[in-house]
ZASE-361379 format. One record per residue (C-alpha): residue in one letter; residue number from 1; x, y, z. Coordinates in steps of 0.5 Angstrom, whole numbers, plus 2048, in hexadecimal, padded with zeros to 3 digits. Each point is the difference from the previous one (the first is absolute). Layout:
% residues N
<pt 'a'; NUM; <X; Y; Z>> ...
END
This chain:
% residues 138
<pt 'm'; 1; <821; 80E; 80F>> <pt 'a'; 2; <7FB; 802; 805>> <pt 'd'; 3; <7F9; 7FD; 7FF>> <pt 'p'; 4; <7FA; 805; 7FF>> <pt 'q'; 5; <7FE; 803; 807>> <pt 's'; 6; <7F9; 802; 7FE>> <pt 't'; 7; <7FA; 7FD; 7FC>> <pt 'n'; 8; <801; 806; 7FB>> <pt 'e'; 9; <807; 7FE; 7FF>> <pt 'w'; 10; <7FE; 7F9; 7FE>> <pt 'l'; 11; <7FB; 803; 7FB>> <pt 'r'; 12; <805; 804; 7FD>> <pt 'l'; 13; <804; 7FA; 7FF>> <pt 'v'; 14; <7FA; 7FD; 7FD>> <pt 'r'; 15; <7FF; 805; 7FB>> <pt 'q'; 16; <807; 800; 7FE>> <pt 'h'; 17; <800; 7F8; 7FE>> <pt 'e'; 18; <7F9; 801; 7FD>> <pt 'r'; 19; <803; 806; 7FC>> <pt 'v'; 20; <806; 7FB; 7FD>> <pt 'a'; 21; <7FB; 7FA; 7FF>> <pt 'r'; 22; <7FB; 804; 7FC>> <pt 'i'; 23; <806; 803; 7FC>> <pt 'i'; 24; <803; 7FA; 7FE>> <pt 'c'; 25; <7FA; 7FB; 800>> <pt 'd'; 26; <800; 800; 7F8>> <pt 'd'; 27; <807; 7FF; 7FF>> <pt 'k'; 28; <801; 7FA; 7FD>> <pt 'i'; 29; <807; 7FF; 804>> <pt 'a'; 30; <7FE; 803; 806>> <pt 'a'; 31; <7F9; 7FD; 802>> <pt 's'; 32; <803; 7FC; 805>> <pt 'q'; 33; <803; 805; 804>> <pt 'a'; 34; <7F9; 804; 7FF>> <pt 'h'; 35; <7FD; 7FA; 804>> <pt 'w'; 36; <805; 800; 805>> <pt 'h'; 37; <7FF; 807; 802>> <pt 't'; 38; <7F9; 7FF; 800>> <pt 'g'; 39; <801; 7FB; 805>> <pt 'l'; 40; <805; 805; 804>> <pt 'a'; 41; <7FA; 805; 800>> <pt 'i'; 42; <7FB; 7FB; 803>> <pt 'e'; 43; <805; 7FE; 805>> <pt 'c'; 44; <801; 808; 802>> <pt 'a'; 45; <7F8; 801; 800>> <pt 'l'; 46; <800; 7FA; 805>> <pt 'k'; 47; <805; 803; 804>> <pt 'a'; 48; <7FC; 807; 800>> <pt 'y'; 49; <7FA; 7FC; 802>> <pt 'i'; 50; <803; 7FC; 806>> <pt 'm'; 51; <803; 807; 802>> <pt 'h'; 52; <7F9; 803; 800>> <pt 'v'; 53; <7FC; 7FB; 803>> <pt 'q'; 54; <805; 7FE; 805>> <pt 'r'; 55; <801; 808; 802>> <pt 'f'; 56; <808; 7FF; 800>> <pt 'n'; 57; <803; 807; 801>> <pt 'g'; 58; <806; 7FD; 7FC>> <pt 'w'; 59; <802; 7FA; 7FC>> <pt 'p'; 60; <801; 7FB; 806>> <pt 's'; 61; <807; 7FD; 801>> <pt 'k'; 62; <802; 7F9; 7FD>> <pt 'e'; 63; <801; 7FE; 807>> <pt 's'; 64; <7F9; 802; 802>> <pt 'r'; 65; <7FC; 7FD; 7FA>> <pt 'p'; 66; <804; 7FC; 7FC>> <pt 'd'; 67; <7FA; 7FD; 7FC>> <pt 'l'; 68; <800; 807; 7FD>> <pt 'y'; 69; <807; 7FF; 7FD>> <pt 't'; 70; <7FD; 7FC; 7FA>> <pt 'h'; 71; <7FF; 801; 7F9>> <pt 'n'; 72; <7FB; 7FA; 800>> <pt 'l'; 73; <7F9; 803; 7FE>> <pt 'r'; 74; <7FC; 7FB; 803>> <pt 'd'; 75; <804; 801; 807>> <pt 'l'; 76; <7FF; 807; 800>> <pt 'v'; 77; <7F8; 7FF; 7FF>> <pt 'k'; 78; <800; 7FC; 806>> <pt 's'; 79; <804; 805; 804>> <pt 's'; 80; <7FB; 805; 7FD>> <pt 'g'; 81; <7FA; 7FD; 803>> <pt 'i'; 82; <7FC; 800; 7F9>> <pt 'a'; 83; <7FB; 7FB; 7FF>> <pt 'l'; 84; <7FD; 800; 7F9>> <pt 'q'; 85; <7FA; 7FB; 7FE>> <pt 'p'; 86; <800; 7FD; 7FA>> <pt 's'; 87; <7FA; 804; 7FE>> <pt 'd'; 88; <803; 807; 801>> <pt 'p'; 89; <801; 804; 7F9>> <pt 'v'; 90; <808; 800; 801>> <pt 'a'; 91; <801; 7F9; 802>> <pt 'p'; 92; <802; 7FE; 7F9>> <pt 'a'; 93; <805; 805; 800>> <pt 'w'; 94; <803; 7FE; 807>> <pt 'a'; 95; <800; 7F8; 7FD>> <pt 'l'; 96; <805; 803; 7FA>> <pt 'v'; 97; <804; 804; 804>> <pt 'l'; 98; <801; 7FC; 806>> <pt 'q'; 99; <804; 7FB; 7FB>> <pt 'w'; 100; <806; 806; 7FF>> <pt 'd'; 101; <807; 7FE; 802>> <pt 'r'; 102; <805; 805; 801>> <pt 'n'; 103; <805; 7FB; 7FD>> <pt 'q'; 104; <7FC; 800; 7F9>> <pt 'g'; 105; <804; 807; 7FF>> <pt 'y'; 106; <806; 7FC; 7FF>> <pt 'd'; 107; <7FE; 7FB; 7FB>> <pt 'p'; 108; <803; 802; 7FA>> <pt 'k'; 109; <7FB; 7FD; 7FB>> <pt 'p'; 110; <7FB; 805; 7FD>> <pt 'm'; 111; <7F9; 801; 802>> <pt 'p'; 112; <7FA; 801; 7FC>> <pt 'r'; 113; <7FD; 807; 800>> <pt 'k'; 114; <7F9; 7FD; 801>> <pt 'v'; 115; <802; 7FD; 806>> <pt 'a'; 116; <804; 806; 803>> <pt 'r'; 117; <7FA; 804; 7FE>> <pt 's'; 118; <7FB; 7FC; 804>> <pt 'f'; 119; <804; 800; 806>> <pt 'l'; 120; <800; 808; 7FF>> <pt 'd'; 121; <7F9; 800; 800>> <pt 'a'; 122; <7FF; 7FB; 806>> <pt 'a'; 123; <804; 805; 804>> <pt 'f'; 124; <7FE; 807; 7FD>> <pt 'g'; 125; <7F9; 7FE; 7FC>> <pt 'q'; 126; <7F9; 802; 803>> <pt 'n'; 127; <800; 7FA; 804>> <pt 'g'; 128; <807; 800; 801>> <pt 'v'; 129; <804; 7FE; 807>> <pt 'v'; 130; <803; 807; 800>> <pt 't'; 131; <7FA; 803; 7FE>> <pt 'w'; 132; <7FC; 7FD; 806>> <pt 'i'; 133; <806; 801; 805>> <pt 'r'; 134; <800; 808; 7FE>> <pt 'f'; 135; <7F9; 800; 801>> <pt 's'; 136; <800; 7FD; 807>> <pt 'l'; 137; <805; 805; 802>> <pt 'k'; 138; <7FC; 806; 7FF>> 
END
């Protein structure tokens, strides 16, 4: 499968993962997968942001930019150049979402829906990370 080659293609993936997360967030059995899809949406949003600020004409190869081939949100934030102050309104959301680990999607234990909803809000709420990234790309 090819990587998205434009900011808009990354943002399309963000919308897809957000949609799935919203649909299953209140499902007692699938709440952990909503959390996982929300994390993937944040990852895609960060990659869109990186493409935009670094003015890539296409997604770089793994050989030229191995640092971008990660699911670690902290590493992607470093590569993006995003620098937040603790007083920024979006700082609490960043603090929460940066705890995401892609491997959580493989944990068979149920997750409380409240946790999944909080994570979804930290990504897509008024002071959410993805909301902030989308605004930054305009």
